N, C-alpha and C positions, 0 to 999 in steps of 0.2 A: 505495500498501501503507501503512495507517495505520499511524503511526511509534508504536506500540504501547508496544515496549519500549525507544523509545529508539537513539540511533545504534551500541548494539553492538550490536543483534540481530542472527539472521542471515539470510539470507533469498535467494533466487537470483539469482542477477547479473540477471538479466532485467527485476527490481523496483528495480535500482539505478541503470538508464540515464537518460539526461539529454542536455539538450541538447550538453555538451561531450563524451561517452564513449557509444558503439556498447555493443552485447553485447559485438559481436568484438572492437573493442577491451579494454574488461573483462577477455575471455575469453584474452585474449595476452596482456596483462599479468599474468595469475593463473597463466597457463601458463611466462613467462618469470623469474615468483616476482620481480614488480615490484610488484606488488599484493595484497594479503594475502586469501587463499581456500582454501578444501579443498574438493576434489569427491567428491561423495557417492559412493556404491557405486550408485547410479545413472545417475551421468552428471554429476547437475548441479553447476554450480560457486558455490561463497556465499560473502557475502560479506557486509560491514556496512558502515554509511552513514558509519561511523567508517575502517576500511577506506581508503573511496574517498576520502573527504578528505583524508588524509595522502600518496595515491598524488596525484593531484591536487595538493598541492601539491609535491611531492617530483618529480612525472613531468621536469620538464626539468634538474635537478639533477645531475652526473656523479658516478659512483661511483668513490670513487680506486681506480686500479690496482693490482692485485694483484701481492705482489713478484715474482715469475715471469714475469709481463707484462711489469716494470721493466727486466730483464735483457736483454730480446730489443730495447730503444729502442738 
C-alpha cells in the first residue's frame, strides 16, 4: 500500500502485515487492547503504521500491575 498520508493513515490491518507480525497477531493485539486499532461496522480492524511501530516498541514490556492485583500477592 502506498504511503500517501504518512504513518498516521488508518488502513486495514491486512495492509500492515510484515515479517514481524502476521494478520492474526495484529488482530489479537488489537482485541486485547495492546495495539491501537478500531474495528469498523464491517468487522474489519484498522490501524496505522505509527500504532504498529509503537506496539513493536512496547511488545515485550510489562505493564505495571493494577492496585487490586497487588493485594492478591
